[in-house]
N, C-alpha and C positions, 0 to 999 in steps of 0.2 A: 393284284400282283403284290408279292411280298416285297418289303423294303430291302431285305438281304437275299441275294441270289448267288449261290455258289457256282462259279465258272470252272475253277480248277481246284479240287479239294486235295490239299496236301501242303506241307511246308514249302513256302515260296509261291504257292498258288494264289488265286484271285477270288475275291468276293465282289460282286457288283452291288452298290448301294443305289437303289432306285428311290428318287425323292418322293414319288407318289403325291406330288402337290399340284399336278396338272400341267407342269412344265415339260414333262418327259425327260428331265435331266437325270443323269446318273453319274457315278464316279466309281473307280476301281479301288479296292482295298487289298493290301497284301496280307496273306496268311503268314504269320511269323513262326507258329508252332502248331503241329498237328500230330496226334496219335489216335488212330482209329478207335472209336469207342470210349475215349477218355479225355482228350484235350483238343480244344480249338482256340487258338489265339490269333488276333489280327490287329493291325494298326488301326487306330481310331483317333483321327485328328493328330495332335502332337503327343498322344499317349497310345494306349493299347487296351484291348479287352480280351479277357481270357475266360473260357468256359471249361470247367473240369467236371467229369463224372467219376464218382467214387462208389464202388460196389458196397452195398449194405445187405444185411440178411433179408430184408423185406423189399428190396428194390435197389435204388441208388440215391446218392446225394448229389445234387447239382450245385456247384459253386460258381458264382459269377463275380469276376474281379474287373473293375475298371481302374486302370492306372492313370491318374490325372496329374499331369505335370504342372498345369496352370489353371487356376480358377478364373473363368471368364463368363461372359453373358450366355455362352452356349452350354456351359456345364449343367445348369439346371434343366435345360431341355433334354440333354442326354440322360440325366438321372431319372427324370419323369418318364422318358421313353422306355428305359430298361425296366422301371417299376411296372408300367402297364404291360410290357411284353411278358414279364414273369407272371402277372395276373392272367394274361391270355393263355400262357402255357399251362398254368394250373387248371384253368377252365377246360382247356382241350383235353388234358389228362383225365379230368373228371367227367368227360363225355359231353361237355357243353361248349363247343367251339364258339368263339365270339369275334366280331369285327373290332377293329381298333377303336377303343373308347375315347374319342377326342375330348369330351367334357371331363372325363376322369383324368386324362393327361393334363388338361389345363389346371385342374385342382392341384395335382402333384407338382406341376411346374411352378406354380405360385409358392407352394410350401418349400420346395427345394431352393428356389430363388431367395426366399427370406432367410433360410439357414445359411446359404452361401454368403449372402451379403453380411450377415452377422459375424462371420469368421474372416472376412477379407481384411 
């Protein structure tokens, strides 16, 4: 099961975040901006995440923005998660789908945690 499951696609709609940690827990996330084929933005903790697609001559450009209001112990987990999710998307687009790489996530989590600690 995917971590993010769209329940109601559109501004004001809902995305369900499945923990996928064996607890069966999930929570709902509000979609704050949506334009079909170009924008998906949603609440993410005390910030938000925005995906944008921009057309280019040979395809499109994906832009991911996470608006972080407060650096905390969870920030490095989020950044590592987005990092490996983008790696997974790249692999999928190149015809080599992959499962969530937990060890790779751990590596990135440690590196992001070190960087965040250095700027706190």
